[in-house]
Every structure is written in C-alpha cells, then in structure tokens.
C-alpha positions in Angstrom: 0.0 -0.1 0.1 1.2 3.3 -0.9 0.5 6.7 1.0 -1.4 8.9 -1.4 -1.3 12.6 -0.2 -3.6 13.9 -2.9 -6.7 12.2 -2.6 -9.4 14.4 -1.1 -10.8 14.8 1.5 -8.0 16.4 3.5 -5.0 13.8 4.7 -4.6 13.0 7.8 -2.4 10.7 9.9 -1.5 10.5 13.4 1.5 9.0 15.7 0.9 6.6 18.4 4.1 4.9 20.5 4.1 1.3 22.1 2.9 1.5 25.5 5.5 0.2 28.3 3.2 -1.9 30.0 0.9 -4.6 29.3 -2.4 -3.7 31.1 -2.3 -0.1 28.5 -2.1 -2.3 25.4 -6.4 -3.0 25.4 -6.6 1.1 25.8 -4.4 2.0 23.0 -5.9 -0.9 20.4 -9.3 1.1 21.3 -7.3 4.3 20.5 -6.5 2.9 17.0 -10.2 1.9 16.4 -10.9 5.3 16.9 -8.4 7.1 14.7 -9.2 4.7 12.4 -12.9 5.7 12.1 -11.9 9.1 10.0 -9.1 7.2 7.4 -6.3 8.4 8.4 -3.6 7.9 5.3 -0.9 6.0 7.8 -0.2 5.7 11.5 3.1 6.3 12.5 4.5 4.1 15.7 7.8 5.6 16.8 10.9 3.2 18.1 12.9 3.8 20.9 17.2 5.3 20.3 19.3 2.0 20.5 16.5 -0.6 20.0 14.6 -0.5 23.0 11.0 -0.9 21.6 11.4 -2.8 18.7 9.7 -5.6 19.6 7.1 -3.6 20.8 6.9 -1.3 17.5 6.5 -4.3 15.7 3.3 -5.9 17.5 1.8 -2.3 17.2 2.8 -1.7 13.5 1.3 -5.2 13.3 -1.8 -4.7 14.9 -2.7 -1.8 12.7 -2.2 -3.5 9.7 -4.2 -6.7 10.8 -6.7 -5.0 12.4 -7.6 -1.7 10.7 -7.5 -0.6 6.8 -4.9 1.9 7.4 -1.1 1.7 6.6 1.1 1.4 9.5 4.3 3.6 9.1 7.4 2.6 11.3 9.7 4.7 13.0 13.4 3.3 12.6 16.0 5.2 14.1 20.1 4.3 13.0 22.4 6.4 15.8 24.5 3.8 17.9 23.2 0.9 15.9 25.4 -0.9 13.1 24.5 -2.4 9.6 24.3 -5.5 10.5 21.8 -5.0 13.2 19.3 -2.1 11.3 19.9 -4.3 7.8 18.2 -7.1 10.0 15.4 -4.7 11.8 15.0 -3.4 8.4 13.9 -7.1 7.0 11.9 -8.1 9.8 9.1 -5.2 9.5 9.7 -6.2 5.9 8.6 -9.3 6.2 6.0 -8.8 8.3 4.2 -6.8 5.9 5.0 -3.0 7.2 6.1 -1.5 4.0 6.7 2.6 5.0 9.3 3.7 7.1 9.8 7.0 9.3 14.2 7.5 8.5 15.2 9.1 11.5 19.4 9.4 13.1 17.5 9.3 16.3 19.4 10.3 19.6 22.4 8.5 20.8 21.3 5.4 23.3 21.3 6.3 27.5 24.9 6.8 28.7 26.0 7.8 25.2 26.8 11.1 24.2 27.5 13.1 20.9 31.1 13.4 21.5 31.7 9.6 22.2 34.0 8.0 19.2 30.8 5.4 18.4 27.5 6.3 17.7 27.1 3.8 15.1 27.8 2.6 11.5 25.0 4.9 9.8 25.8 8.9 10.4 22.7 10.4 9.2 18.8 9.7 8.7 19.8 10.1 4.2 22.2 7.1 5.1 19.4 5.3 6.4 17.2 6.3 3.9 19.5 4.4 1.0 19.4 1.6 3.4 15.9 1.2 3.5 16.0 1.2 -0.7 19.0 -1.0 -1.1 17.0 -3.6 1.5 13.7 -3.2 0.1 15.3 -3.9 -3.4 17.7 -6.8 -2.0 14.2 -8.4 -1.1 12.4 -7.4 -4.2 12.5 -10.9 -6.7 13.6 -10.3 -10.6 10.1 -10.1 -12.5 9.6 -9.7 -16.2 7.2 -8.0 -17.9 5.8 -8.0 -21.5 6.7 -4.9 -24.2 3.4 -3.2 -25.2 3.2 -4.5 -29.0 6.3 -6.6 -29.3 5.3 -10.0 -29.1 7.9 -11.8 -27.3 9.7 -9.0 -25.7 10.3 -8.3 -22.5 11.8 -6.1 -20.1 12.7 -5.9 -16.3 9.2 -5.2 -14.3 9.4 -2.4 -12.1 10.2 -3.5 -7.9 7.1 -1.6 -6.2 7.8 1.2 -4.4 8.3 1.6 -0.6 7.4 4.8 1.0 10.4 6.2 3.2 9.6 9.6 5.2 12.1 11.4 7.3 11.7 14.4 9.8 12.1 18.2 9.1 12.6 21.0 11.2 10.8 24.4 10.8 12.6 26.0 13.2 16.2 24.5 12.6 17.7 21.2 14.1 19.1 21.4 17.6 22.7 20.5 16.4 22.7 22.4 13.2 25.6 24.0 12.9 24.5 27.3 10.2 21.3 28.9 9.7 20.0 26.5 6.4 21.6 22.8 7.4 18.3 21.5 8.1 17.1 22.3 4.5 20.2 21.3 3.1 19.8 17.9 5.2 16.6 17.6 3.8 17.7 18.1 0.2 20.3 15.2 1.1 17.6 12.9 2.5 15.7 13.7 -1.1 18.3 13.0 -2.8 18.6 9.7 -1.1 15.5 8.9 -2.0 13.1 10.1 0.7 9.3 10.0 -0.7 7.8 12.3 2.1 8.8 15.0 5.3 7.0 15.3 8.3 7.9 18.3 10.4 9.1 18.2 14.3 6.4 20.9 16.0 5.7 24.3 15.5 3.7 26.8 17.6 2.6 29.1 15.1 1.8 28.7 11.2 4.6 31.1 9.9 6.8 28.8 11.2 6.0 25.9 9.2 4.9 28.3 5.9 8.2 30.0 5.6 9.7 26.9 5.9 8.4 25.2 2.9 8.8 28.0 1.2 12.8 28.2 2.2 12.6 24.4 1.1 10.9 24.6 -2.2 13.0 27.3 -3.0 16.4 25.5 -2.2 15.0 22.7 -4.7 13.1 20.2 -1.5 10.1 19.1 -4.1 8.6 16.0 -1.7 5.6 16.8 0.2 6.0 18.2 3.5 3.3 17.3 6.2 3.0 19.8 9.4 3.3 17.7 12.5 1.0 19.3 14.9 1.4 18.5 18.5 -1.7 19.8 20.6 -0.6 20.6 24.0 -3.4 20.4 27.2 -1.2 20.8 30.5 1.3 23.2 31.1 3.6 20.5 32.3 3.3 19.1 29.0 4.2 22.4 27.4 7.5 22.9 29.4 8.4 19.0 28.9 7.9 19.4 25.4 9.9 22.4 25.4 13.0 21.1 27.1 13.0 18.2 24.6 12.5 20.0 21.1 14.4 23.1 22.0 11.4 25.1 20.3 11.0 28.8 21.7 8.5 28.7 24.1 4.7 29.8 22.9 4.0 32.9 25.3 0.3 33.3 24.3 -0.2 29.6 25.2 2.1 29.2 28.1 -0.1 32.2 29.9 -3.0 31.0 28.6 -2.6 27.3 30.0 -0.9 28.3 33.4 -4.2 31.0 34.2 -7.0 28.2 33.5 -6.9 26.1 36.9 -9.2 23.3 35.1 -8.1 20.3 33.3 -11.2 20.5 31.2 -10.7 24.3 30.5 -6.4 23.3 29.8 -7.7 21.0 27.2 -10.0 23.1 25.7 -7.4 25.7 25.0 -4.7 23.1 23.7 -7.6 21.7 20.9 -8.4 25.8 20.1 -4.7 26.6 19.7 -3.9 23.1 17.8 -7.3 23.4 15.4 -6.2 27.1 14.5 -2.9 25.7 13.3 -4.5 23.2 11.5 -6.8 25.9 9.6 -4.0 28.5 8.7 -1.7 25.4 7.8 -4.5 24.1 5.2 -4.8 27.4 3.9 -1.4 27.8 3.4 -1.2 24.6 1.1 -0.3 22.0 3.2 -0.5 19.0 1.9 -2.5 17.2 4.8 -2.1 16.9 8.4 -0.1 15.2 10.6 -1.3 14.7 14.4 0.9 13.6 17.7 -1.3 11.7 19.4 0.2 10.8 22.8 -1.7 7.3 22.4 -5.5 8.9 23.0 -7.7 9.8 20.7 -10.2 12.4 22.0 -7.8 15.2 21.7 -6.9 14.7 18.0 -10.1 13.7 16.9 -11.5 17.0 18.6 -9.0 19.1 17.0 -9.9 17.6 13.3 -13.6 18.3 14.6 -12.7 22.0 15.5 -10.8 22.7 12.5 -13.6 21.6 10.3 -11.4 18.9 8.8 -13.8 15.7 9.5 -17.5 15.3 11.4 -16.7 12.4 13.1 -14.5 10.8 15.1 
C-alpha cells in the first residue's frame, strides 16, 4: 500500500507509541480503532533509540496492519546501531508486511553522548534512507513484464516502491551548525530516496509556511507534512519545549497557566492546535499529521474543531 497525499478529503495521519506496560495495550487498541474511523492515510509508530522498543513497535505496527484498513508507518532510528542490526531490523519489518518507514537519525542511547567516538555505522538519516531502499531492492524478486506491441519481448518489471518519510525541522535542528543546515539535510534525504517529510512540532503557522517556502526555493520537491501537537497542560508544554528546543509560545503558555481546570486547559490546547490546522491548510499544506500521545479524544476534537472531519 502506498501513502497517497493527493486524494480528497484532507489527508490525515497520526503518531502513536508502543505502551510501556501490558495493561495499556487494550486501551491503545481502542484508540487505534477510533483513529481509524476518520480514514487516516497512515498511523506511525515510534521506535526507541538503540533498539529499546523494536519488538513492541512491530507488535503495534502488525496490529494496525491486521486489524484496520490504515497503512502502518514504522519509525526507524540508526544512531548507535550497526549496519548488520539495522539491516536485520528493516528485513524483519518488511517480512511482517510493513512497507512504510520514517527514517530518523535519532538520539544516542542512554549513557552515550554526541562526543563519543562510536555512534554507529550510519551517520545520518539520509544514509538510513539509502539502506532501507537498498534492502527493499535486494528483497524484491526479479520479474519480467511483456513489452506492449512487441510480441515475445520482455523487460525488467519495476519493483514496488516503498514509502520512506523523513523528519523536517521548521525552526532548524538543535544540532545545526549554520542557518540552513536543516534544509541542506532535507535535500540530502530527498536525494537518498525519501518520498515524504514530516515536520517536528511548531507553534506558529508561519514557522511551517516559511520553512516550506525556503525548502522549495532550495530544491525540495517531496511533500512536507506539518506535524502538529495539541498541548493541553502546562507540564506537557514545558516538557515539550525542553525536549524540542522550540521557543516557548508565550500566549499559549500564559493561557494554560491561568486556566485552573483540566477541562479548560484541554479546550485551550484543542483551540490552539485547530487554529494551526486551519492556517497551514489555508497556506497549502498537503495534509495534517497529529501527535496523538496515545489518546484519540484530543486529536479527533482538533480535527472536528478545524472542520477537517465531522465524525470520530
């Protein structure tokens, strides 16, 4: 199955993560079923650095593949891994029927710093994209197809392409050494075979729209999906800022801090995210990717509030 970002209505996708306890699986399965009701183009499943959640990721991906009509998209990270282990993991996912990936460099495993001499055989997400593409090519059996209008003639049939998404950073990567390094990195991922980019979170529509404009001017042609995260508590906002390095969105921060009730904070977060959805779609975004935090209620409310869906 190929990820189609051209067919109406507005393409939607979600990100979830493997639960950390067995008791959480049934609830997540319910969430997957609810997310599937709005016909997302894909649901992506995160993957722990250094292979910490490989088995759980595959279990969740297989559930999406077998229990819904939604395309599962597997996150893969390469930092701290060897060619051998990464190659084997890609093959394991492909053998299980998973044909879409999000190729990420990832963060070093616990106890390993960026300054350590060995961070793995693969140095970048672009190299991981190339490896995924090469593994798929090696696994695809040689096939011939007839040449139209030439009786008895045959040619090598095209292999089915897999979708390889990559990350994009509207406000620059935290490790960028110069202003446009994140755009140069996106160009390298595209050249390596990436078919789609998904942005990390942002809090202002202009961050995404101006990034897309600059990327297009630099030669990026693949679709760039806006990744939107509904933030519904002050604690989650602080944690998100800490992990992402994004500037604190002052208006959202103040609104969440002064609202005393969880219900009110929830509505503030939904309203902020739905406004982002409307603005980026008006600016030409090819779809919407929502970080769901393994909860369907908030992201489905965002889509309804934005007028993208009427059900869910």
